[in-house]
C-alpha positions in Angstrom: 149.7 37.2 183.3 148.1 40.6 183.9 148.8 43.6 181.8 150.7 46.4 183.5 149.1 49.8 184.2 151.3 51.7 181.8 150.5 49.4 178.9 146.8 49.5 179.6 146.9 53.3 179.7 148.8 53.5 176.4 146.4 51.2 174.7 143.4 53.2 175.9 145.1 56.4 174.8 145.5 55.0 171.3 141.9 53.6 171.2 140.3 56.8 172.5 142.3 58.9 170.0 141.5 56.7 167.0 137.8 56.4 167.9 137.6 60.2 168.2 139.2 60.7 164.8 137.0 58.1 163.2 133.8 59.5 164.7 134.7 63.1 163.8 135.6 62.1 160.2 132.5 60.1 159.7 130.5 63.1 160.8 132.3 65.3 158.3 131.9 62.7 155.6 128.2 62.5 156.2 128.1 66.3 155.7 129.7 65.9 152.2 133.4 66.4 152.9 135.7 63.8 151.2 138.9 65.0 152.9 140.2 63.1 156.0 140.7 65.7 158.7 142.9 65.8 161.8 140.3 66.9 164.3 141.3 69.5 166.9 141.2 68.1 170.4 142.4 64.6 169.5 145.3 64.9 172.0 143.0 66.0 174.7 140.6 63.2 174.1 143.5 60.7 174.1 144.8 62.2 177.4 141.3 61.8 178.9 141.3 58.2 177.8 144.7 57.8 179.4 143.5 59.2 182.7 140.3 57.1 182.6 142.4 54.0 182.0 144.6 54.7 185.0 141.5 55.2 187.2 139.8 52.0 186.0 143.0 50.0 186.4 143.5 51.1 190.0 139.8 50.7 190.8 139.2 47.3 189.2 142.4 45.5 188.4 144.4 46.0 191.6 
């Protein structure tokens, strides 16, 4: 059973957002900060992931 396009896009939105937050926070922690930060642009990165997932789904899964 194949995953639907909407579910694939939502999963990629969440994955891109979390990876962005983790990478940004690891960068800040390597610079000496101990506070977890909500990085600006997280929503934009998530939306880019959503768009890329839609493109990949149409291109390779259909």
